[in-house]
N, C-alpha and C positions, 0 to 999 in steps of 0.2 A: 310354599305351595302344599296343600293337603293332597293325600293320595286319592281320596274319593269323597264326594258329598252327595246328599240327597235333599232335594227341595220339594215341598208340597205346596201347591197354590190352588186356591179356590176359583171355581167359575163364578159368574155373576149375571145378574139381570140388570138391565139399564132402562132408562126412560120412565118406566112405570106410568105410562100415560103422559101426563103433562110435564113430567120431569125430563123433557127431551134434551138429550146431550148433557145433562147436569146431575142426574140422580142415578146412583148405582148401589146395588146391594150384593154382598158376597153370599153365595149359596153353597150348600153342602155337597157339591160335586167337585171332584179333585183331579188335578194333574200332578203326577209324581215323576220327577226327573232325577236320575243319578248321573253325575258327571265325573269323569276320571280321565287321566292321561293313559295312553296305550302306546305300544311300540308302533313305529311308522310315522308317516307324515300326512296321513289323510284324516278326514272327518268321518267318523262312524256314527250313524244314527239308527237306533233300534226303536221301533214304534209298536205299541200294543194297545188293546182296549179300543176305544173309539177312534184312535189315531191309525189303526192298522190298515185302513183303506187309502190313506194319503200316499201320494206318489211324488210329492215335492222333493226336489233334490236337496240333500243335506245343507248345502251352502245357502239355499233360498228359504229354508224352514225358519219360522219365527223363533224357534228355540235357539238355533245357532245364531240368528241375527241379533237376538237379545244378548246372547253371550258375547258376541263380537262387539256390540255397541258398548257394553260395560267396559270391555277391555280398552276400546278407543278412548272412552271418556276419561279413563285413568292413566292413559299413556302406556298401556301394557300390550304385548303381543298375544294373540291367541296361541295357546300351546300347540305344538306339533303333536299329532296323534291324539286329538281330542275325541273321546268316546262319550256319547250321550244315549241313555236308555230312558224312554218315556212311556208311561202308562197313564191313560186318562179314562175317566168315566163321564167327562163333560161332552155332551153331544156336539158334534162339529157342524158349523154353519147353520145353527138353529137359534141364534140370538141369545146364547148363554155364556158369552165371554170366553170362548175357547181360544181365540187369537190373543186376547189380552193376557190370559193365563199363560200361554206359551211364551210370550215375550217377556213377561215378568219372571217366569221360571228360568228362562235362559240367562237373563241378567243376574238374577239372584244366585244362580249356580256359579256364575263367574266370580261374583263377589265372595262367595264362601270358599270356592276351590282355590282361588288365587289370593285370597285375603285382601281384596281391593278396598280402598277407602271410599265407599259409596253408601251413604245412609238412605233410609227409606224414602224421604222426600225427593232426594236426587234420583233414586231408582224409579219412582213414579214419574218424574219429569222425563227421564230418558225413555222409558217404555211408552209413555204417551206420545212423544215425538215420533217414535218408530212405528207404533201400531195405530195411532190416530184416534183412539177412543178413551180419553181420560176417565169417563164415567164408568168404564169397565176396568181400567187399570187401577184406579184408586181402591176399589174394594179388594182387588187381588193383592195389593200391597198391604193395605192397612186393615182389611177385614171390616165387618159391620156394614152399616148403611152410610153412604157419603153423599154430600153435596159438593160438586166440583165446579170450580170456575177457572177459566183461563184468563188471567190478567196480564198486563204488560210485564210485570215482574216475575211471572211464572204461574204455576198452578196454585190455587187456593183450595184446600181440601178440609172440610169440616164434618164431623160426625153428625148424622141425622138420627134422632130417636125414633124408634118404632114401638108402639104400645105392645106390651107382652101378650095381650089377648089376641093379637093378629098373627096370621100365618100366610105364607105365599104358596099357592098351588099352581103347578106347571103342567101343561099338557103339551107333549112334544110329538109332532106328527112325523111320519116317515118320508118327508120330502124336505128339501132345503130351499133357502132364499139367499142368494149371494148378496153380501153387504153392498157391493158396488151397484147392483141392480136396484136395491132398496134406496140407496142414496140418489140414484138417477131419477127415481120416481118423484122426488120432492121438487116443489116449485122454487124458482129463484127468489121470488118475493111473495108477500102476503099483504092484504089490506090492513091498514092500521087498526081497524076495529077488531080484526082477528088476532092481531098481536096483543092488544089490550086484554082480550078474553083469554088468550093463552097464558098471559102473566098471572091473571087472577086464578086460573085453574092450577097453575104451578104452586102458588101459595096455598091453595086449598089442599093439594096433595100432601105437601109437607106437614101442614097442621093436622090433616086427617090421619096421617100415619102416626103422628106423635100421640094423638088423643083418641084413636079409633072412632072418629066422628063419621057416622054413616053418610050423612049428606055431603060432607066435604070430600070423602073418599069417592063417592059416586061421581062428583063433579071432576075431581082431579084425575080419575082414571078414564075420563071421557075426553081424550086429547083432540086438539084441533090443528096441531103443527105438523104431525107426521102420519098418524094412523089413517086419516081419511085418504091419503095418497098412496098408502102401502097396503091397505086391506085387500085390494084387488089382486095382490101377489100371493095371497093366502086363501086358497079355496076353503070355504066353510067357516071363514072368520066370524061372520055375523051369527051363524047358528051356534058356534062354540061359545062365544061370549054371552049370547042370550041364555044358553043352557046353564052357564056358570051363575048368572044372576038369578035365574029361576031356582037354582039349587041352594041359594042363600048367600052367594058372594056379594060383597059390597060393590064390586065391579071387576071387569076383566079387560085386558088389553094386550098388545104385542109385548113380548119380552125382547128388548133390543129392537132389531129391525125384523124380527120374526124368523121363521114361522111359528115358533113356540108362543103359546098364549099363557099369560100369567094372571091369576085371579087373587085378589086380596080377600081373605075370609076370616071369620072368627075361628079360633084354633080348633074348636070342636066340630067344625064343618068341613074339614079338609077332604074326608073320604067321599062325601056326597058330591062336592063340587068337582073333584077330580074324575069321579065316575061319570058325571053328567057331561063333562067336556069330551071324554074319550068316546062316549056313546054318540055324541053329536057328530064327531068326525067319522065314526063308524058308519053312521047313516049316509055319509057321502062316499063310503067305500075307502076311507082313509084310515090306516092303522095309526094309533097314537098310544103313547104311554104317559102316565101321570106320576108325579112325585111332589112332595111338599117340603117346605122349609119352615120349621116352627120358630126359628130365630136366625138372624144373619150369622154366617160362618165367620171364623177368625181370619186373620191375615196369614201371609205365607210363613212357612216354618222350614228350618234348615236342620238336618241331622248331621 
């Protein structure tokens, strides 16, 4: 057992329109967790940054649950007197993968602290089972942009190319949308014709990202599987996405289940698009902040 370890895990955006539940991209917002053993028999959890307002009991926090799940998977006991200190700049409950990052960080901290035999694919599988969003977990583990499929034999994760001329611009409003509520908004079934259209749009998204194809990106970012049913949970969604397109974005959509909106833009247009989205929310009396990612972030790191 090591005395102390620090793990850094990226946040992520998922879906990107028609990539519903299967496309995820790591972004340059980070969760840093230091794990160590301390005197006593209790769990100590210190939170700062965007986590400072959370009131979840330590035993129920996804950081600890990820740590404990890695221990169970490898037949180890959670150390007595475990102390976790976490700092994050990933907005919480905004569709930017904060839950997946916490789960991965906890599990990765256990692997490093206790020197567990758990490789990256096994870590991704474990975290996906616990957190439930493999399209966020995969970027947190492997970095980059990923296509994720759940097959009978387990997760299939493959890198997705993104043309270097593209950037992602995010507008993060000052309200939240709970994932459970966003899931509840989805219908149980869809007409076959809609499913066919969704499949074509998903293919358009993947090809459009790889080749910066404007027409395919516009089609792929115009989702039919989840956005039409969730947009009502995000006040100002239509105005914000329209403002992004008018400012030069190829398209804009929900990041994850929202309320953050992500736009795909040419790299030289990030400022104009970000400002336009913030102004559009401001016109509704909603405060928002913008940031951008010129390229996907890397996978988790351990010190």
